[in-house]
C-alpha positions, 0 to 999 in steps of 0.5 A: 355114298361108298368110299369107291364112289368118293373115289370116282366123284373126286377124280370127276370133281377135280381131275384124273390126278385127284385121289381118295386115300384112306381111312387114316386111322384105326377107327375108320377116321381119316381121309386123305385127298391127294391132287386137289388143288385149293388156289381155283374157286370151288364150285357148288359141286366140289364143294357138296363132295367135300362137306359131304367127305368130312361128314364120314371121315371126321378129319380130311387132309388135302395135302400138297398145296404150294406155298409159293402162291396159296396165301392165307387169302386162298385159305380164308376164302375156302374156309369161308364154305365151312362156315363163317371164320371167326377171329381168335381171341389171341388177335384181339383184346375184350375189355381192355385186357388180352382175351385168350388169357382171361376167363371173362367174356364181357367187355368190348372187342378190340381186334389188335394190329398184326404187329401187336399181335403174339403172331408178330413176334413169331417173324423176328425169330429167323427173319428172312428165313421162315416168316409168317404168310403174310395177312392182317385177318383176325380169324387167322390163328398163328401157332408156333412154337418160337418167337421172340419179344420186341426188345430182343429179348424173349423165349429165344434167349432160354434154354430150349425146353420141352412142354407136355402138350395141351388138353383135350378139348373142342373148339369154342364148344362153351358157347352156345353155337359151337365151332363146326369146323376147324383146319390147319395150313401146314408151313413148316414141321419138325425135321430133327429126330435126335431124341432116344427113340429117334422121335422130336421129343422124348417120350416122357416119364408120366409116372413123375408127370404133373397133372397140369393143365389138368385137375391134380386129384384126375383119375391117374388112368385117365391122367394116363390117357390124356398125357400120352401124346405124339412125338414128332409134332402131330396133332392128337385126334380122339373119334367120338364117333367112332367111340360112340359106335363101340357102345352096347345099343342100350348105352347109346340110347341112355347118352342120347338122352343126356344134356349138359349145361354149359357156362361161358363164365362161373356164375351164369346160368348156362344153357343145354346142348346134347351129349350126342350129336347126329351129324345131319349129311352122314347120319353118323351120330357122336360124342359132342365134348364128352369132357367135364372140364377142357379148360380147367381154370378158364371156362367153367365145368360143365354139369350134366343136367339132373347130377351133381358135379361131383356125379357129372364129373365122374359120369363124364371122367369115364366117356372120356377115358373111353374115347382117349382109348388108342383103338379111337386115337389118331395122331396126325402128321404135317407136312408143309403144304398140307390142309387139314380139317377136323368135324368138332362135333366128331373128334376131340383133339389136342396139341403136342409135346412140343421143344420151344425156345428153339435155335433152329428152323429144324425144330420150328412147327409152324401152323395157321389155323382157321375156325368157323361157325354156321352152316356151310356155303355152297357158293361165296360170299356167305349170306349171314345176316348181320343179326346173326354175325353180331349174335355169334361172330366176334365183333360181328367179324365177316371176310372182307372181299378182299380176301374173298377174290384173292389176286 
């Protein structure tokens, strides 16, 4: 189905007001489906359309959800069509320790009550003016650049600071079954533009920037590509499908034979996973997480099967530098009410430079993220077997009926 056919089909399935806009990126990635209301349950035909669209677009934005009536229950119900929602490590303890801060995957899982999660600190900064949408689900990650400790101390009492952004990665590629789709619901985006150049944050001097979170001995040009991030709070994407398609046929054939040994913890034997994935719906091939160490100090670096660690790093660093070229990059601007999805097999993503310790709502960046594993489901509830949930989903979590049928 070509994009014109998708445009006709979106109007047939979602109404005359619906339309396809895009591509949003120079690489051909990114579609916006305007005029689509996600509050109502979706039909199998509508879900089929959306899944097919993402298989082509790699990044899909569905703007304009009404935050006065679109709840996080609606959001998680929508996510169930893409896979089984996965509890985020920020929302549980493993072996009595915060799972997000500990590289080990050992120990029993304990889901934290909302009041004990980092997200609860967000509601203490601008009470009554900007607070998280109500929820208890451990699958919802609250992404915010502001928080305050329960005793009144904490981030907001420090001077405003600007971070350098995160590291390029795909979500949970270090587990045997990686994340398929991740998605954001945007609640608030920063509106201040008082930095030099009229941006939210100033462009950093990359020549003097520290290598962290990457390694100090990283290639300088690769570091520059890694650290060239959005300045207005956008999420940064790299299109690994377009990057693969741009390679010579001989190089593509070589890469399709490459297997990567991934490990959850240091000392694990690990398992083999293909570097190149083929989308089963569109047939588009892409590089899945061609990054040697996307979480330095947290998860082990990967090895290319048959290569030493040093050779693996050189091999994958060259691929990462290819993928992070500007022609494959797309910085997605968030607006309140936007739902934005991405295929983790076909993209890399990164968080932008952000202000922290903010003292005005104009600087606030607040989003909610859900990530999903497994196969799409055209109708709900999902029918994931308990054994499969226990093996692949933390604590065997499955979305409760109360969320699948929000009032």
